C-alpha positions in Angstrom: 12.2 18.4 -18.4 14.4 17.5 -15.8 17.2 19.7 -14.2 19.8 18.0 -11.5 19.8 20.5 -8.3 22.0 20.5 -5.3 19.7 19.2 -2.3 20.8 22.4 -0.4 19.2 24.8 -3.3 16.0 22.6 -3.1 12.8 24.9 -2.4 9.1 24.0 -1.3 7.4 23.3 -4.3 10.0 21.7 -6.5 9.0 18.2 -8.0 11.8 15.7 -6.8 12.4 12.5 -8.8 14.8 9.9 -6.7 16.5 7.8 -9.2 17.1 5.2 -6.1 16.1 1.9 -5.0 13.4 2.3 -2.3 15.8 1.2 0.3 17.9 4.2 -0.3 15.6 7.0 0.9 13.2 7.5 3.5 10.1 8.5 1.4 7.1 6.4 0.5 7.7 7.5 -2.7 10.4 8.1 -5.1 8.6 11.3 -7.0 7.3 14.2 -5.0 6.4 17.2 -4.3 8.5 19.1 -1.9 6.2 20.1 0.6 8.3 21.6 3.4 11.9 22.3 4.8 11.6 19.0 6.4 11.5 17.0 3.3 14.9 18.8 2.2 16.4 18.2 5.6 15.7 14.2 5.4 17.2 14.4 2.0 20.5 15.7 3.5 20.4 13.3 6.4 20.4 10.5 3.8 23.3 11.7 2.1 21.5 12.6 -1.0 23.6 15.8 -2.1 21.9 16.3 -5.4 18.6 15.4 -6.9 16.6 15.7 -10.4 13.6 17.7 -10.4 11.0 17.8 -13.0 10.3 21.1 -14.4 6.9 20.6 -15.7 5.7 19.6 -12.3 7.3 22.2 -10.2 5.7 25.2 -8.8 9.1 26.6 -7.9 12.1 26.5 -10.6 15.6 27.2 -10.1 16.3 31.0 -10.5 18.7 30.1 -13.6 16.2 28.7 -15.8 13.8 30.6 -17.8 10.8 29.2 -19.5 10.9 29.1 -23.5 9.1 31.6 -25.5 6.0 29.5 -25.8 5.8 28.9 -22.0 5.2 25.0 -23.0 6.6 22.0 -21.1 6.4 18.5 -22.1 4.0 16.6 -19.9 5.6 14.0 -17.6 5.7 10.3 -18.0 4.5 8.0 -15.4 7.5 6.6 -13.5 6.4 3.1 -14.6 4.8 2.1 -17.6 2.4 -0.6 -17.3 4.6 -3.5 -19.0 7.3 -2.6 -16.1 4.7 -3.3 -13.3 4.6 -7.3 -12.9 8.1 -8.8 -12.2 8.6 -11.9 -14.7 9.3 -14.0 -12.2 5.8 -14.3 -10.7 4.0 -15.3 -13.9 6.8 -17.7 -14.3 6.3 -19.1 -10.7 2.5 -19.7 -11.5 3.5 -22.3 -14.2 6.7 -23.9 -12.7 5.7 -27.1 -11.3 9.1 -27.8 -10.2 9.3 -25.0 -7.3 8.3 -26.0 -3.8 5.6 -23.8 -1.9 8.4 -22.2 0.0 10.1 -21.1 -3.0 7.0 -20.0 -4.5 6.4 -17.9 -1.4 9.4 -16.5 -1.7 9.0 -15.1 -4.9 5.2 -13.9 -4.6 6.4 -12.3 -1.5 9.0 -9.9 -3.4 6.8 -9.8 -6.4 4.1 -8.2 -4.4 6.4 -5.9 -2.9 7.7 -4.5 -6.3 4.6 -4.4 -8.0 2.9 -2.4 -4.9 5.8 -0.1 -4.7 5.7 0.8 -8.7 1.8 0.9 -8.9 2.1 3.5 -5.3 4.5 5.3 -7.9 2.4 5.6 -10.5 -1.1 5.0 -10.0 -2.6 5.7 -13.1 -6.0 4.0 -14.5 -4.1 1.7 -16.8 -1.5 1.0 -14.4 -4.1 -0.2 -12.0 -5.7 -2.4 -14.6 -2.5 -3.9 -15.3 -1.4 -4.5 -11.7 -4.7 -6.4 -11.2 -3.4 -9.0 -13.8 -0.2 -9.6 -11.2 -2.3 -9.8 -8.3 -4.9 -12.2 -9.7 -1.7 -14.4 -10.2 -0.7 -13.8 -6.4 -4.3 -14.6 -5.4 -4.3 -18.0 -7.6 -1.2 -19.2 -6.1 -2.3 -18.5 -2.2 -5.7 -20.1 -2.8 -4.0 -23.3 -5.0 -1.4 -23.9 -3.0 -2.0 -25.6 0.3 1.2 -24.6 2.4 1.4 -21.2 0.6 -0.1 -19.5 3.5 1.8 -20.8 6.0 5.2 -19.9 4.3 3.9 -16.2 3.4 2.9 -15.7 7.1 6.7 -16.9 8.2 8.4 -14.6 5.8 6.4 -11.3 6.4 8.5 -8.3 6.7 7.9 -5.8 9.4 8.9 -2.4 8.1 5.8 0.0 7.6 6.1 1.5 4.2 2.8 1.8 2.6 3.7 -0.4 -0.1 4.8 -3.1 2.3 1.8 -3.1 4.4 -0.2 -2.9 1.4 1.3 -6.3 0.5 1.1 -7.9 3.7 -2.1 -6.6 4.3 -3.5 -8.3 0.8 -1.6 -11.7 1.8 -3.3 -11.8 5.1 -6.7 -11.1 3.8 -6.6 -13.4 0.9 -5.6 -16.1 3.1 -8.4 -15.4 5.9 -10.8 -15.4 3.2 -9.3 -18.7 1.9 -10.1 -20.1 5.4 -13.4 -18.5 5.6 -14.9 -19.4 2.0 -12.8 -22.3 0.8 -13.7 -23.6 -2.8 -17.1 -21.9 -2.6 -17.9 -20.1 -5.9 -19.8 -17.4 -4.6 -17.0 -15.0 -4.1 -14.8 -13.7 -6.7 -11.4 -14.5 -5.2 -9.4 -12.8 -7.8 -11.4 -9.3 -7.6 -11.4 -9.6 -3.8 -7.7 -10.5 -3.7 -6.7 -7.2 -5.6 -9.2 -5.0 -3.7 -7.3 -6.2 -0.3 -3.8 -5.3 -1.9 -5.2 -1.7 -3.1 -6.7 -1.0 0.4 -4.5 1.7 0.9 -4.4 3.1 -2.5 -5.8 6.6 -1.4 -2.8 7.3 0.3 -1.0 8.3 -2.9 -3.2 11.6 -2.4 -2.1 12.0 1.3 0.9 14.4 2.1 4.0 11.9 2.9 5.2 13.7 5.8 2.0 12.6 7.8 2.3 8.7 6.6 5.8 9.1 7.8 5.8 11.4 10.7 7.6 9.8 13.9 5.0 10.6 16.2 1.4 11.3 17.0 -0.4 13.4 14.3 -2.5 16.6 14.8 -5.9 16.7 14.5 -5.7 18.5 11.2 -3.2 15.9 10.0 -5.4 13.1 11.4 -8.5 14.4 9.3 -6.6 14.5 6.3 -5.3 11.0 6.9 -9.1 9.7 7.5 -9.7 10.9 3.8 -7.8 8.0 2.3 -10.4 5.6 2.1 -12.5 7.9 0.1 -9.6 8.8 -2.0 -9.0 5.2 -2.9 -12.5 4.8 -3.5 -12.6 7.5 -5.8 -9.7 6.4 -7.7 -10.8 3.2 -8.5 -14.5 4.6 -9.5 -12.8 6.9 -11.9 -10.6 4.2 -13.2 -13.7 1.8 -13.5 -11.8 -1.0 -11.7 -13.3 -3.5 -9.2 -16.8 -4.3 -8.5 -18.8 -1.9 -6.2 -18.7 -4.5 -3.1 -14.9 -4.8 -3.5 -14.4 -0.8 -3.7 -16.0 -1.2 -0.2 -13.1 -3.0 1.2 -11.0 0.4 0.2 -13.6 2.8 1.3 -14.4 0.6 4.9 -11.4 -1.0 6.0 -11.0 1.6 9.0 -14.5 1.2 10.2 -15.1 -0.6 13.2 -18.1 -3.1 14.5 -18.6 -0.9 17.8 -19.0 2.3 15.4 -16.1 4.0 16.2 -14.3 4.1 13.0 -14.3 5.9 9.9 -15.1 7.6 7.5 -18.7 6.9 7.9 -18.8 5.4 11.6 -20.9 2.2 10.6 -21.7 -0.3 13.1 -21.8 -4.0 13.1 -23.3 -5.7 9.9 -23.6 -2.3 8.2 -19.8 -2.9 7.5 -19.2 -5.2 4.1 -18.0 -8.4 5.4 -14.8 -8.3 2.7 -14.0 -4.8 4.7 -14.5 -6.7 8.1 -11.8 -9.3 6.8 -9.6 -6.5 5.8 -9.8 -4.4 9.1 -8.6 -7.2 11.1 -5.4 -7.8 8.6 -4.7 -4.1 8.7 -4.9 -3.7 12.5 -2.5 -6.9 12.9 0.1 -5.8 10.7 0.4 -2.3 12.1 0.6 -3.7 15.4 3.6 -6.5 14.1 5.7 -3.5 11.9 8.1 -1.5 13.0 7.4 2.1 12.9 10.1 5.1 13.9 8.3 5.5 17.3 7.9 2.0 18.3 9.3 -1.6 18.0 7.2 -4.1 16.2 4.9 -6.7 18.5 5.3 -10.4 18.4 2.6 -12.0 16.4 1.0 -13.9 19.8 1.5 -10.4 21.6 -0.6 -8.7 18.9 -3.3 -10.9 18.8 -3.6 -11.2 22.5 -3.9 -7.0 22.6 -6.7 -7.2 19.5 -8.4 -9.9 21.9 -8.3 -8.3 24.9 -8.3 -4.6 24.3 -9.6 -4.2 20.8 -12.2 -6.7 20.5 -15.0 -4.5 20.0 -13.5 -3.3 16.9 -13.6 -6.7 15.2 -16.5 -9.4 14.1 -15.9 -12.0 16.8 -16.0 -15.1 14.6 -13.6 -13.6 11.7 -11.4 -12.7 14.4 -11.3 -16.5 15.7 -11.0 -17.4 12.3 -7.8 -15.3 11.7 -6.1 -16.3 14.9 -6.4 -20.1 13.9 -4.3 -19.2 10.8 -1.3 -18.9 13.2 -1.8 -21.9 15.2 
């Protein structure tokens, strides 16, 4: 059951559903639990004067609302149903031989953003399963179209929402895997690609105020953030999605070759090859993306910094192959 509430009357514990496009509000997700007064302040600053709240998911309800005699509420429906996840333009592009690689790249880019945004807003097991089918199409296009990688690198956006970052890292990682593995049949590129796009799935269990914080996280906030790889692995395990080695991408993409990563402090070959690929793309996209507290770095500057100041984080040969994608 929904009720429209004035933003100034919101309370911590109310579950907000923003019926707005992603670019018209400052939050990672369009539906979320109000966790602090800061969330309310951000809504007001965005010019949002009233919002719907889901009564069944709210820990705090408006004073003028009373529960019915049975105390029952209808279970909340996911924001997106499986059939709404994949933009129809994506599948059409797969089969349209009249489109140029440049045109297909634009469709792939837009479709990835839409798909990942909707999935992260409704990360049910059924939606994860359905999203994989759309991601398979993306992987097929990247691996089969000769010029696709070049065009996708040219149009990668530089904002840093989780769904944008997920799409960027997915595209970069699939492109690097294509350069590394070529037409080898030893790697399931579809499953591998889906895992790259889903590498940050665990952030759906992290307080959005930590993810969007304009500055350095406290020690406690950082400890919470560092749980997202394990959260993502567990979500996929419970959904029975992806092979074990592909789920390791999600679990290990913040591990570092010098052993200074997390969550387990793995070192060198202890880290799965696929996760090492994802780690390079993940850092590169973070450096080249706009954040509230920094300007994006130019690609060359980011690669130079990674080589000169962070090379201990990465597998050297993989990093060199990554650099060559931009040459």
